[in-house]
N, C-alpha and C positions, 0 to 999 in steps of 0.2 A: 505492500499499501502504498503511497505519495501522499505525505500529509503535507501542509502548506499552512504557516503562521500568516495574520495572527487569529484566524478561527478556526485553526486547525480544522480545516477540511479535508476530506480522503477525494482523492482522485484516482482513480482506477482508468490506465491509459491503455489503450487499443485492445480493449476488453471485444472477446468474441460475443458478438449477440446472437448470431446463426449459421451456420454451415451449409454450404451447399452440398445437394445430395443427402443428407444427414439428418435423419427423423429428428422431430420435435418431440418435445413432452407430450403431444396428440398423435402422434406417428405419422405427421405429415411431413412430407419432404419439399423443402424450395426450391428451387430452381437457380441457377446462378441467375439467368436474365431475369428473374424477379426481383433477384436480392440487388442486383446493381440497378433495377427499376426506382427501388425503395431508395438506396443511396443516391440516387438522383434527385427522388422527388422530395430529400430532404434539406435541398440546397436553397430551397424557398423558405422553409421553417427550419431552421440549423438546430433547432434546441427542441428536443422529446423530453418529457417527464415520463414517469414511472412510479409504480406502487411495490410494494411488499406484497407478494402475491398477487393474482389477476384481479381484477375488478369484475364485480359478478352482473353490471350491465351492459360492459364495454366501456363506459364514460372514465375520462381521465378526472378525477375528483381531486384538486388541488388541496383540499384540507386535508386529505392521505399522501400527499407526495411525497416520497422520500429523494429521490434522486432527480438528475437532469441529464440527459445522453446529449453529447454536444462532436462534432467531427465523424458522424457516421458514415462511413466511407467502406467500399468494398477492396477489402488485398486478398491476394491469395486466392482460398476457395470459401472466404467470410466475408460477412455483414461484421465491421467491428466499430468501435465509436468509445470516445472519452466519456467516462462515469463521472459525474460529479457526483456526491452523498452530501443532501442539503442540510443546514441547520432548522431544521423543522423535528416536528417531535415525530414522526416514520423517520425522517433522517438519520436521528439519533437513537432508536432503535435498529436502524440497519446498520448503524457503526458497529452497537453491541454485535452484532451477529457477525459480521465480519470480522471483529477482532476475536470472538469464540472460536469462528472455524470459516476461513474463509472460502476453503475448497468446498464447503457446503453449498454454496450456492451459484446458481448461473442467470442467464436472462433469457428471456422469454419476448418474443415479440407480440405485441397483441395490435388487432386489426381487423380488418373485413377483408376476402378475398375469392378468387376463383378457385376451386380444389377440382380436380378431375377424380373419376370414379376410383384410382389405384392410390388417392391420397398424394397426387404432386399439385402444389401450388403452383401456379402459373403465372396470379396475377395479387397483386395486396394493397391494401391501403393502412400505413403504419399509422396508428393512435399514439400508443405509449409501448415503453420497453420494460417489463417488470422483473425484479428477482424473484427468481422461484430454487426451490430443493432442486440440487443436481439429483439432474438423473442415475448415477451410479449409487446413490445415498438413499433410493427409495426401498431399498429390501433390507436396510441396516435396524435390528431391531430397536437401538438406542435411540434412532433418528426421528423425530415427529417432524414431518412436514408442517409447512407454513399454513395456517387457516384449520389446522386442525389441533383443539386443545384435549381432547379426548375421542378413544375408538368411536364410540355413538352421537361425535359431534350434531347438535342442531342448532343450525346459528338464527340468532334472533334479530329482529328488528337493529336492536343497538351495537350490533357487531359480536354480541357475546354468545356463550353457546348455553343454551337451556338445560343441557343436562349439567354441567360442573358449575356453570357459572363466570367460568372465567372467561376473559377478552381474547377473541382469536384473530391473529394481525393478518 
């Protein structure tokens, strides 16, 4: 992690947001052309915000934003960007999560697109870049993915769990 003063912000430079030809958490695969189009489309609006975990209505909620991604570009076989953790309530939570175990998290593209029957994404409108649990940790018994505070979570309207009452981030 790259820390800068005086606000001690965390900047994660050249983070992989999505690789071409590699399934995302939903099992869908972005084409190289699609990722290049996403990079081009962000030139007009170079700052994309993100949340911890996906939003459930597909919208960016500024009150829940934890980070912004700038400099989105296509390099090698991947869409990459510079992630700036913000000095917000959720940004502070993200800082703690990254300090606890940085390799436990990865980035996921959120938006709307066109997907073929075999799960290939050929067109995509990017809304946000969210932080989600890393795919290789989903099977670890000791790892609890974001958005789950107990095995039978029932998220209520205030964002907490109806079963245990704990907040679900």
